[in-house]
N, C-alpha and C positions, 0 to 999 in steps of 0.2 A: 695864696692865702699865708704861706710861710713869711715871704716877703712883706707883707702886709702885716702881719703879727711882729714883724722885726722891724716895721716902722720904716722899710725902704721907702724914700721920697717919692720916687716914680710910682710905686705900687700904690702908696697912700694916696697921691694925687688921681690915680686911675680910678680908684674906689669911690673918691669923693665926687669924681665927676660922673660915675655910674650912679651913684647914690640921689645925685640930682635929678636924674632921668623919672621918667614914669613908670617903669619895668621894676618888679620886685626884684630883688637880689637874691639869688638861691645857689644852693651848693648839693652837691650828690651825697648819698651816705658814704660813698667810698671815699671821696675826699674826707669827709669828716671822720671816718676811721683812721684815716693816714695821719691827720693832726693829733687825734687821741692817742695814736700809737706813740707819736713823738713825744707829746706831753708826759705820757706814763714812763716813758724811757728817760726823761729828763731827770736830772738830779735837783732841778728847781721847782718846788711845789707849785709857785704861781703858774707855770706853765698850762697846768689843767685850767686853773681859774681863767686864764688867758683864752684858752681854746673855747672853754664854756660860754665866756663873754661874747666872743665873736660869733660862734654859731647860733646863741639865742637870738640874733638880729637877722638872721638870715632865714630864707624859706627853703626846703627840701624839694628836690626833685627824685622821687623813687623810683628804684629798680623794679620794674613791672614785666608782664608778659611781653608787651612789645619792645621794651628796653633789652630782655633778655634775646628776642628774635632778633634784633637789630644788631645786637652784640655779637651773636654767632655769625651774622653774614660777615661784620668787620673782621671777625677773627679769620673765617675761611680767606676773605681777602687779602688779609695781612700775611697768611701762611704763604703766600707767594711774593708779596710787595715788601716784607720785612716786619718782624714783631716789634712793637712799641712797650710793651710789658701788659701785663693782664689788668692791671689796676687803671692804667692810663685808657686801655681799651675799653673797660667797663664806664670810666668817667666820661670819654668821649660818646660812648653809645646812648648813655642815659641824656645827655645834653642834646645831641642829635634827634632823639626820639620825641623830646619835647619840644623841638624847633629853637632851642634856646642857644645862646652865644657862650661859647666857652673863652673865659679870660685867662690867659695863660702867658708864660714867658716861653714855655717849651713848644714852639711853632714847630719844630723839626718832628716832633711825634705826633702831635696832634692834626698836622696838614695831612697826613696819610689816611685821614678818616672821612671818605665821601660824605658829602652833605653837612658836614659840621662847620658852622659858622665860628670863626675864631677871631678874638680880638687880642692884641698885646698892648705893653705898655712901654 
C-alpha cells in the first residue's frame, strides 16, 4: 500500500491489474492502522487525506473470532519457525481466514504462514 501511495510504477501496475479483476479489493484494519500511523507521523498534512482516499475505495477484512484463532495457531508455529512481527502475523491471519490473496513485496515474512495465498509485483 505504501508503494502504491508513493506511486511506485510496479505497485501501480499491479493495483490496476487487480482492479480489472472481478474480485473486490480489500485491506485489513491492521494495515489501515499502519497507514494511518505513518500519515499522522508525517509532517505533510496531505498524507492523511491520501490514506483516507485510498482506504475509502477498498473493502475491509475484519479481525473476528476465526481470525483470532488462526492467528494464535500461526503465532505458535512461528515460535519455532521464526517470528515475522505481530502486525504481519495479524494481517496474514486475517487474509488466510477469509481465503484472500495477500499482495505484498515482503514474501520473506508472509511465506512462513501456511495456507496464505501471496502475490507480488
